[in-house]
C-alpha angles and dihedrals in degrees: 000000000000139000131166142190140157123214119203102202091190090068143035093246131088117224114205121225116213115223102216101186146354116200129203091250090060099261107150117190132189144178137205096050121160114262127242087023151113124252122204122193110215127194137200138169090226128040088231090059155182089219120208118207117236132193113327121229131200113236114210091164135024095263127068146150142202138185113247133184119271097185096102115086092224122016130161119214132197131176122225116198127190131179119244099189123152095282135103089254090047090056091049091052090051093050092051091049087070129060141168125043115213144166112240098176137018136054095215091235095127128074106149128084092257141103111274099174116130125192091234093064088070111110094002134108112302095222088066095056121095107227122213110226097311111207107183139017124191135165135223121219093265089061100255111143118215118204124198096217098192102192096042086055092230150098111240126202126212112198122220089258089055100256118143124217137161111265099178138000132037099249090252118100119236144073128275107163147322097257151186087209138120104292093234091057096057123073123240121201115217098320107197103168138047143169124208127202122212092256095055099262104144127204115201131204097219091194105186093038090054095230144110108229129202126211114190126209090269090058096253115144125209132162111260093193143331112260092198124037096244100029092253121149116301106235112229096346117172125130120055132174127183125190113237095247090048093238093121140027138174129196142167121250113180106287096357138074107217133202130210132194127169089239099047106025119212121349134166114256098183135347146179095081121140107225118345126215129177128341139193135186117237129216092269093055095256119141112230112198140177116234097198093182091055096039090233142115113223132197116210122197120221089258090054103258110149127213128177110233102172137019132044093235095255137080096249146047135063114033137163111018094008127115110276090233090059094048128094109232102192108214097341105200111155133053137166132177119247122213089242088068095257132104141241112226123193123196124208101198095026088051093211139123115220136187118213113195128208092271090060095252116139125213130184114247105170123020126210147159136211124274127039097336112158117151147130101056110159096018139089107295099220104082135135095233124083118275104165142031132205111002125225107173142343126206138155125232126225091271093054095255112147117236119200121189105202149163134025085253089068124250139155111201131191132204109203120232090223123104117231119254108269 
């Protein structure tokens, strides 16, 4: 049984979504969604409700599809579509398309710059493992989350079921070969950046070994390229991005953004930064990077021209609802593109997660404060009180959930892309 509607909360009219097909495997397709927007498939056992929100989906065009459960003998479905344009109402619609804040990894036991990994964490619940200054968390299409756990000299993997295992590294810092060899047999040395392909191939910024390592879907590690000419420690390395066909890579090295190709090796794309954080590559081939030391986000063209796109260069000013270029982004360190065309921006010293829309307006998503601040698990994420502390990285998984790697105490948090039940 199917029903569908789309409610535009920025107007007094209702726009109807047409469900175009519903396959036996549970694939529900629709057309006429609001763009840019968010569609939520809701289910009920009776057409009068109550209706339960399911997974949300970004709509960058009028057509879309999602996989729904077919276990119930009789279930009614409807599709709710809201616009998420660069307006205050669009931001409100975006906020209420998300729901619960939760911790998916980290017990918070660690606070020092040391290795907290214990063998008995292996194969157990990720929330019970003490992380060791995790710097980056990113998901593959299957829902596994990979964590660059810097001080345990490893890449950890959290399964969709919440079980933590070692994916790469031996938990002892050092270097013992280029491979190929099983990734858990080769040492890493303070890895603090990674890039994950949809199929689960992982690229590791092996910082103190001066290399970018590749772990394939069979768990075999090799060296993709040397980030320094002699394999010495990579000063200030953090962000890394690798093209799927491995013909291009970018990474951060202290005050420089560097570019690698198989033909030309490592070259400098842009320099004269203060202290770089994470980077991404946009759909136009521009590198967008955080300069934590300058409190700004910079877009770098393929030719190397740099333009500030967020941050006023100080630690104060502007704020929620102001232009991003007028806002102090204190130690901005993480960023991620949103399907709306905007960006998520995460500050380390400012301890806040921001959303910047396509009009350049910035709005606070997740509030925080320095120190051991860890609150809000199990409740609606959008609250005025502090929930996080120092930010490391922010990404989105393939379902649209937001992953925040935060705090020297070691936590990976998730904001579910699923609206709460009205």
